[in-house]
Backbone bond lengths (Angstrom), bond angles and torsions (degrees), N, CA, C in turn:
res aa  C-N    CA-C-N  psi(-1)  N-CA   C-N-CA  omega(-1)  CA-C   N-CA-C  phi
1 M - - - 1.492 - - 1.527 105.04 -
2 S 1.347 115.76 131.03 1.440 121.48 -178.12 1.546 110.00 -82.98
3 I 1.320 115.12 167.19 1.464 119.90 176.84 1.555 109.66 -65.21
4 N 1.306 117.07 -37.10 1.470 118.11 -179.34 1.548 109.76 -64.02
5 M 1.276 119.73 -39.60 1.476 123.84 176.89 1.541 110.16 -61.62
6 I 1.349 116.41 -42.52 1.478 116.00 179.87 1.511 112.33 -66.43
7 E 1.362 112.11 -39.55 1.476 120.06 179.48 1.572 109.96 -61.20
8 S 1.340 117.11 -38.85 1.413 120.71 -175.26 1.566 109.82 -75.71
9 K 1.302 120.16 -30.29 1.451 123.30 178.88 1.511 114.10 -84.78
10 V 1.313 117.82 -31.91 1.471 120.96 -177.97 1.555 111.01 -120.47
11 A 1.267 113.73 120.68 1.474 117.95 179.07 1.501 109.21 -63.43
12 P 1.356 119.40 142.78 1.432 122.51 179.82 1.538 114.45 -53.11
13 S 1.367 117.54 -35.35 1.480 118.42 178.26 1.481 109.82 -68.54
14 Q 1.295 120.66 -36.05 1.525 121.37 178.63 1.524 108.50 -68.19
15 F 1.290 117.14 -41.58 1.458 120.53 -179.62 1.505 113.20 -59.81
16 R 1.351 116.24 -40.95 1.461 123.21 179.06 1.555 108.12 -68.37
17 V 1.308 120.19 -40.40 1.414 122.95 -176.66 1.590 107.53 -66.28
18 K 1.274 119.12 -37.72 1.423 122.52 -178.99 1.554 110.65 -68.29
19 L 1.335 115.54 -39.63 1.459 119.61 177.99 1.469 115.48 -76.62
20 G 1.307 118.61 -25.58 1.506 123.15 -178.29 1.488 112.74 -47.85
21 P 1.317 122.48 -61.04 1.456 122.43 -176.98 1.518 111.25 -59.56
22 A 1.356 118.72 -39.64 1.474 120.92 -177.81 1.570 110.04 -66.17
23 L 1.326 116.26 -35.68 1.449 117.45 178.92 1.547 110.68 -74.09
24 I 1.263 117.46 -34.01 1.448 119.98 177.35 1.535 109.81 -64.89
25 V 1.341 115.87 -45.93 1.468 120.31 178.98 1.521 111.99 -62.79
26 A 1.366 116.86 -42.21 1.470 119.75 176.93 1.522 111.09 -65.89
27 S 1.291 118.89 -37.77 1.452 120.97 -178.39 1.525 109.54 -70.01
28 V 1.331 118.41 -42.21 1.445 119.42 176.70 1.539 112.16 -64.79
29 G 1.343 116.27 -36.54 1.446 120.12 175.69 1.491 113.79 -62.52
30 L 1.366 118.02 -44.14 1.428 122.20 178.54 1.500 111.20 -66.93
31 I 1.340 118.08 -39.17 1.475 121.29 179.16 1.547 107.47 -65.71
32 G 1.316 116.69 -42.32 1.507 119.66 178.17 1.516 111.76 -62.54
33 L 1.296 116.02 -43.03 1.503 121.05 176.49 1.507 111.51 -60.83
34 A 1.329 118.77 -49.67 1.461 121.73 178.67 1.500 111.68 -61.78
35 T 1.320 118.59 -39.09 1.501 121.08 175.16 1.508 112.21 -61.39
36 W 1.335 114.45 -44.84 1.487 115.60 179.12 1.524 111.72 -67.83
37 V 1.322 119.65 -36.68 1.520 121.58 177.65 1.528 108.03 -60.64
38 F 1.374 118.83 -48.71 1.464 121.89 -176.77 1.580 108.78 -68.73
39 A 1.274 118.93 -37.53 1.476 121.14 179.83 1.506 110.75 -66.46
40 W 1.334 116.84 -42.98 1.490 119.95 -173.06 1.544 110.62 -85.31
41 F 1.342 118.84 -44.33 1.410 122.27 -174.80 1.475 117.05 -102.14
42 G 1.303 117.16 -26.90 1.463 121.72 -178.76 1.512 114.39 93.84
43 S 1.346 116.61 -22.23 1.489 117.43 179.27 1.549 108.95 -164.27
44 I 1.294 116.47 160.35 1.433 120.12 176.88 1.513 110.80 -64.80
45 G 1.364 114.07 -38.54 1.512 118.70 -179.00 1.483 112.30 -59.15
46 V 1.331 117.49 -43.75 1.477 122.41 179.46 1.506 107.80 -66.34
47 A 1.286 120.24 -42.58 1.459 123.95 -178.17 1.550 108.48 -64.37
48 S 1.293 119.03 -41.23 1.484 118.36 -177.30 1.555 110.43 -74.71
49 A 1.381 118.14 -30.77 1.444 119.43 175.15 1.565 107.95 -67.91
50 Y 1.294 117.10 -41.13 1.473 118.89 176.58 1.526 111.85 -59.15
51 L 1.308 116.30 -47.09 1.499 123.06 -178.54 1.544 109.37 -64.97
52 A 1.316 117.73 -29.62 1.506 121.13 174.41 1.496 113.25 -76.87
53 G 1.310 119.73 -4.61 1.442 124.47 176.79 1.468 118.47 104.93
54 A 1.370 119.03 -5.16 1.443 121.15 177.72 1.519 110.29 -71.44
55 R 1.287 115.16 143.78 1.488 119.57 179.99 1.544 110.14 -122.56
56 L 1.327 120.90 -18.87 1.427 121.36 173.02 1.536 104.20 -107.76
57 I 1.308 114.08 108.57 1.449 120.24 -169.70 1.538 112.62 -124.35
58 P 1.333 118.20 121.41 1.443 120.81 178.78 1.545 111.94 -74.72
59 D 1.307 116.25 160.35 1.483 119.24 177.41 1.543 109.87 -65.85
60 T 1.319 117.42 -29.51 1.441 122.68 169.84 1.551 109.04 -157.37
61 H 1.264 116.11 156.31 1.508 117.67 -179.53 1.518 113.49 -87.90
62 S 1.354 117.22 -9.76 1.403 120.91 -174.38 1.522 109.01 -139.14
63 K 1.340 117.63 132.93 1.478 120.69 177.29 1.493 109.87 -139.71
64 S 1.310 115.96 151.33 1.483 122.76 -178.74 1.532 110.69 -112.35
65 F 1.275 116.19 138.13 1.516 119.13 177.53 1.517 107.40 -92.66
66 G 1.326 119.03 4.04 1.479 122.18 179.25 1.512 112.31 79.86
67 T 1.347 115.88 -143.21 1.440 122.48 -177.78 1.526 108.37 -109.95
68 I 1.318 117.76 125.89 1.493 121.19 -179.95 1.511 108.14 -130.55
69 D 1.345 114.60 162.58 1.514 119.09 174.49 1.504 110.78 -77.74
70 R 1.302 116.96 149.35 1.471 120.16 179.15 1.550 107.59 -65.55
71 G 1.283 115.92 150.58 1.470 124.40 -177.06 1.551 111.92 80.65
72 T 1.328 118.11 6.86 1.495 120.15 176.33 1.493 110.11 -116.35
73 D 1.307 117.46 175.57 1.516 121.71 -177.58 1.502 110.31 -104.02
74 G 1.308 114.60 137.48 1.481 121.90 169.41 1.514 107.43 -96.12
75 I 1.278 115.73 129.67 1.471 120.23 -176.66 1.506 110.93 -125.88
76 V 1.297 117.60 131.14 1.490 123.48 173.57 1.510 110.81 -128.73
77 V 1.296 116.66 157.18 1.480 120.59 179.09 1.520 108.13 -121.30
78 F 1.318 119.61 118.92 1.389 124.09 171.77 1.535 109.12 -96.12
79 H 1.303 117.90 144.12 1.411 124.50 178.33 1.505 108.85 -108.74
80 L 1.336 116.73 114.77 1.446 123.26 -178.44 1.523 113.04 -102.64
81 T 1.323 116.10 127.88 1.443 121.65 -178.78 1.552 111.85 -108.64
82 N 1.240 119.15 132.58 1.488 125.68 174.70 1.513 108.69 -91.48
83 W 1.341 118.95 110.34 1.438 122.44 178.31 1.503 113.49 -96.03
84 K 1.380 115.62 4.32 1.479 119.97 -178.94 1.549 108.14 -84.60
85 T 1.340 114.56 172.67 1.443 120.72 175.23 1.482 113.59 -93.90
86 Q 1.332 115.52 3.46 1.475 123.83 179.64 1.543 107.01 -128.45
87 P 1.343 116.41 158.57 1.469 117.69 175.82 1.527 112.78 -66.40
88 I 1.336 115.66 146.99 1.490 121.73 171.02 1.512 108.38 -115.62
89 T 1.318 117.28 134.41 1.442 123.15 176.08 1.521 110.62 -105.94
90 I 1.241 114.92 129.95 1.508 121.11 169.33 1.454 105.57 -86.33
91 V 1.326 119.17 112.42 1.479 119.16 -172.74 1.495 113.98 -93.74
92 G 1.319 117.26 -15.84 1.478 121.05 179.47 1.514 110.40 178.94
93 A 1.342 112.99 178.25 1.452 122.35 -178.53 1.513 109.60 -143.32
94 Q 1.325 114.76 155.89 1.498 119.99 179.58 1.516 108.94 -144.49
95 S 1.330 114.80 144.51 1.471 122.92 174.68 1.485 107.33 -144.37
96 V 1.368 114.70 154.03 1.476 118.34 -179.96 1.525 108.90 -71.99
97 C 1.305 120.48 -14.39 1.465 124.22 -177.18 1.561 109.15 -116.18
98 T 1.363 114.28 133.24 1.418 117.00 177.28 1.559 111.32 -73.79
99 C 1.313 114.42 -0.72 1.519 118.00 -179.92 1.489 111.71 -77.53
100 V 1.372 118.07 -8.09 1.456 121.19 -178.32 1.565 109.59 -103.64
101 A 1.323 115.68 131.48 1.475 118.56 176.64 1.507 108.78 -136.32
102 T 1.325 114.44 146.43 1.448 119.17 176.10 1.526 108.19 -117.25
103 G 1.307 117.37 145.79 1.446 118.77 179.75 1.509 112.87 -98.44
104 D 1.331 115.86 167.26 1.443 124.45 169.45 1.539 114.67 59.81
105 L 1.315 119.24 36.62 1.455 122.99 174.47 1.514 113.06 -107.69
106 P 1.294 120.17 141.04 1.420 127.33 1.74 1.522 115.19 -71.88
107 M 1.320 118.27 153.37 1.471 121.64 -174.34 1.542 103.16 -134.26
108 T 1.297 114.74 132.53 1.519 121.71 174.41 1.512 107.36 -107.39
109 I 1.320 114.70 131.07 1.443 122.29 179.95 1.549 108.48 -113.92
110 P 1.321 116.56 113.85 1.451 119.81 -179.63 1.547 113.13 -64.11
111 P 1.344 117.00 157.64 1.459 118.89 -179.99 1.550 113.49 -54.93
112 G 1.337 113.82 134.12 1.455 120.40 174.93 1.528 113.66 74.95
113 E 1.323 118.84 7.19 1.457 120.98 -178.93 1.592 110.42 -110.92
114 T 1.306 110.80 160.38 1.471 120.94 178.79 1.524 108.95 -117.30
115 R 1.326 115.49 138.62 1.520 119.07 177.52 1.522 108.02 -132.38
116 P 1.335 116.66 146.11 1.454 120.76 176.93 1.549 111.08 -80.11
117 L 1.318 117.17 146.14 1.418 122.85 173.61 1.519 108.88 -128.81
118 N 1.367 116.27 113.93 1.437 120.06 -179.61 1.561 109.28 -81.56
119 V 1.314 114.33 131.62 1.456 119.51 175.38 1.537 109.08 -123.58
120 K 1.297 114.52 125.61 1.483 119.64 -176.93 1.557 109.78 -114.74
121 L 1.345 114.28 134.11 1.453 120.55 173.93 1.519 105.70 -114.47
122 K 1.341 113.49 115.95 1.459 123.67 -177.54 1.513 109.13 -90.54
123 T 1.377 118.33 121.97 1.410 121.21 178.39 1.499 110.75 -97.17
124 T 1.342 113.62 155.71 1.469 118.57 179.29 1.515 108.55 -98.38
125 L 1.317 118.75 175.75 1.452 121.95 178.90 1.464 110.85 -71.79
126 E 1.366 120.19 -20.50 1.438 123.45 -179.19 1.525 114.13 -91.29
127 D 1.335 115.95 -13.74 1.505 119.48 179.59 1.516 111.56 -65.60
128 E 1.350 113.98 140.93 1.433 119.43 174.28 1.539 108.78 -163.11
129 G 1.316 116.13 142.37 1.427 121.56 -178.01 1.562 113.74 95.11
130 P 1.331 118.27 -166.73 1.421 123.32 -176.48 1.541 111.40 -67.41
131 V 1.302 114.78 138.87 1.524 120.68 177.89 1.540 107.31 -130.98
132 S 1.314 114.73 141.89 1.479 120.78 175.92 1.478 108.34 -149.52
133 Q 1.379 116.86 131.48 1.482 120.48 179.09 1.544 106.35 -135.89
134 E 1.285 114.29 144.84 1.463 124.09 174.23 1.522 109.47 -98.85
135 I 1.351 113.60 144.55 1.491 120.86 178.24 1.542 104.48 -127.61
136 L 1.251 115.02 140.99 1.459 121.36 176.73 1.523 106.94 -120.35
137 L 1.374 113.45 117.32 1.498 120.59 175.63 1.534 109.28 -89.70
138 F 1.323 114.14 135.82 1.459 120.09 175.99 1.504 109.43 -105.95
139 T 1.364 115.18 132.28 1.484 122.10 -175.93 1.510 109.20 -120.83
140 D 1.372 113.83 169.88 1.499 119.60 172.45 1.501 111.47 -90.64
141 D 1.320 119.48 7.17 1.499 121.17 178.41 1.489 109.50 -71.68
142 R 1.352 119.41 116.33 1.461 122.03 -175.30 1.501 114.54 -62.03
143 K 1.318 115.74 -30.77 1.497 119.19 -176.41 1.545 113.17 -84.18
144 H 1.347 113.85 -31.69 1.507 119.82 -179.70 1.521 109.74 -137.50
145 R 1.312 111.61 92.58 1.473 121.58 -172.70 1.487 113.77 -73.96
146 T 1.323 115.96 -25.67 1.516 119.40 -175.73 1.488 110.99 -131.10
147 V 1.357 112.99 156.64 1.434 124.85 173.88 1.526 108.77 -133.96
148 G 1.309 118.29 122.76 1.444 120.45 -177.49 1.499 112.41 -93.95
149 L 1.320 115.98 138.06 1.461 122.59 178.25 1.542 109.41 -132.05
150 R 1.300 116.97 159.32 1.470 120.73 176.92 1.531 110.50 -137.59
151 V 1.332 117.03 135.28 1.497 120.61 173.92 1.575 105.30 -117.31
152 S 1.295 111.80 145.61 1.473 116.99 179.74 1.534 110.19 -150.04
153 G 1.302 115.50 170.05 1.435 121.05 178.12 1.482 110.08 168.71
154 V 1.320 116.71 -168.71 1.444 123.43 -179.19 1.500 109.43 -126.61
155 V 1.306 115.86 132.46 1.486 121.04 177.57 1.546 107.24 -106.41
156 R 1.322 116.36 129.53 1.422 122.14 -177.59 1.536 110.41 -118.81
157 S 1.293 115.41 156.01 1.541 119.86 179.84 1.506 111.20 -82.66
158 A 1.276 120.23 -14.61 1.491 126.44 179.71 1.541 111.47 53.35
159 G 1.367 115.11 28.27 1.467 118.04 176.10 1.502 117.03 73.50
160 R 1.357 115.96 9.67 1.431 120.05 -176.53 1.564 108.07 -110.33
161 S 1.302 115.43 145.38 1.452 118.93 177.43 1.508 111.18 -76.80
162 I 1.342 117.10 164.97 1.463 119.88 179.05 1.548 107.59 -63.40
163 E 1.329 119.12 -39.13 1.474 120.22 179.70 1.537 112.02 -58.80
164 E 1.347 115.61 -41.57 1.478 119.21 178.05 1.576 111.37 -64.46
165 L 1.286 114.08 -40.52 1.456 117.11 178.66 1.538 111.44 -68.97
166 V 1.312 120.50 -35.70 1.452 123.51 175.86 1.503 109.26 -63.63
167 Q 1.338 118.11 -45.28 1.430 122.76 -178.58 1.535 110.34 -62.23
168 E 1.322 115.70 -41.94 1.480 122.69 -179.81 1.540 108.47 -64.42
169 N 1.281 117.34 -45.45 1.476 120.80 179.79 1.568 111.50 -65.15
170 L 1.322 115.72 -38.33 1.471 118.82 174.33 1.540 113.60 -61.03
171 E 1.284 114.28 -42.36 1.470 121.05 177.78 1.547 111.09 -62.49
172 K 1.346 115.85 -34.25 1.501 117.19 -178.69 1.521 110.63 -76.60
173 T 1.328 116.74 -31.53 1.496 117.84 -169.57 1.553 114.01 -103.47
174 I 1.332 116.91 -24.12 1.491 118.93 -177.32 1.516 108.07 -115.75
175 P 1.319 121.30 122.48 1.449 123.34 177.91 1.556 110.13 -59.27
176 N 1.319 115.02 152.75 1.491 121.24 177.71 1.459 112.72 -51.32
177 E 1.348 120.24 -44.59 1.461 122.51 -173.63 1.559 110.40 -61.82
178 S 1.336 115.55 -37.34 1.466 119.19 -175.27 1.538 112.09 -72.20
179 R 1.340 117.82 -26.79 1.462 123.40 -177.83 1.506 111.96 -77.04
180 K 1.346 120.52 -14.90 1.443 122.37 -174.56 1.521 111.56 -81.99
């Protein structure tokens, strides 16, 4: 049956009336589903990671430490939630750059709980501009052994020369008596 035949047999107003209740029911169903997803998981991203089989899920996979001066550390905190019925242990982490460090590992997260994970990106006196590094967390979860994270930000010179920054760092780390 063609569209023209349907239009000739059913007036447009009748067609709309018949679809009205179905659209209302579908809309209410979608709103209910979205409300349940946000109430249970907190976001669509967490819900889709869960449906894909992941059980150790970060609040986000990428965080920015903003803009910092070169020679200082950028620090972000990821919140990791264990959606399993058993504890998950993060046994270690790896990055292609030694400038990235994670604290408090190994870390065991009990079922249904969330724990913070501090990630530090150490900049050098030569760094300047946008920076981005990936971190791979290793877990004891047999089905999902790794969780990928990314830290990023911008390193600025703050109008100081490298020599000034070196002198400032020396003053912070070496007591005056030792430098004489």
